[in-house]
C-alpha positions, -999 to +999 in steps of 0.1 A: -566-248+424-579-284+425-616-292+422-634-308+451-657-338+443-680-353+469-707-378+474-732-372+502-754-400+515-784-388+536-808-412+551-840-396+561-862-406+590-888-432+578-912-419+551-894-385+550-872-391+520-894-373+495-895-342+517-857-343+522-852-347+484-875-317+478-854-295+501-822-306+484-836-300+450-845-264+461-808-261+472-797-272+438-818-244+422-803-219+446-768-231+436-774-223+399-761-188+405-731-200+425-702-199+401-680-222+422-706-250+421-700-269+389-724-299+397-750-306+423-771-337+416-798-351+439-806-388+435-829-412+454-816-447+459-838-470+438-843-497+465-843-473+495-867-443+490-855-426+522-819-426+511-808-396+491-774-392+474-759-359+464-731-356+439-711-324+441-684-308+421-668-275+432-644-253+414-621-254+445-620-257+483-626-220+487-658-221+467-671-251+487-662-234+520-679-201+510-711-220+501-711-239+533-706-207+553-734-190+535-760-218+544-748-232+577-771-212+599-800-209+574-836-221+580-835-244+549-804-262+563-821-266+597-853-279+581-833-305+561-812-316+590-844-323+611-853-349+584-819-366+584-814-398+606-779-404+593-754-387+570-721-395+554-699-374+532-672-389+510-645-367+494-632-379+461-601-373+439-616-363+405-599-380+377-621-369+348-649-382+327-675-372+301-682-335+303-655-328+329-619-320+319-594-340+340-579-324+371-541-319+371-524-348+389 
């Protein structure tokens, strides 16, 4: 199965970026026990404190789908989405890099 790599860009409502980041960092902690999630990084854009980037790496599409289904109706997800003014998800083709074996091409 092929890994799934993604970048998520979440722009919070004005002055709500720190609150959104805290919720996403809590999600990262919850994902520590999720074997299918290989990487979940939360970053704040240096020149835009209300813009939060999430870098994700999943073992495969099934692992991503299972995690999405587990949280989609949860109160944490609803609380985070109330803070989001705009969101964009970019799916990537993982080629490899330090700490990550290359995906088969």
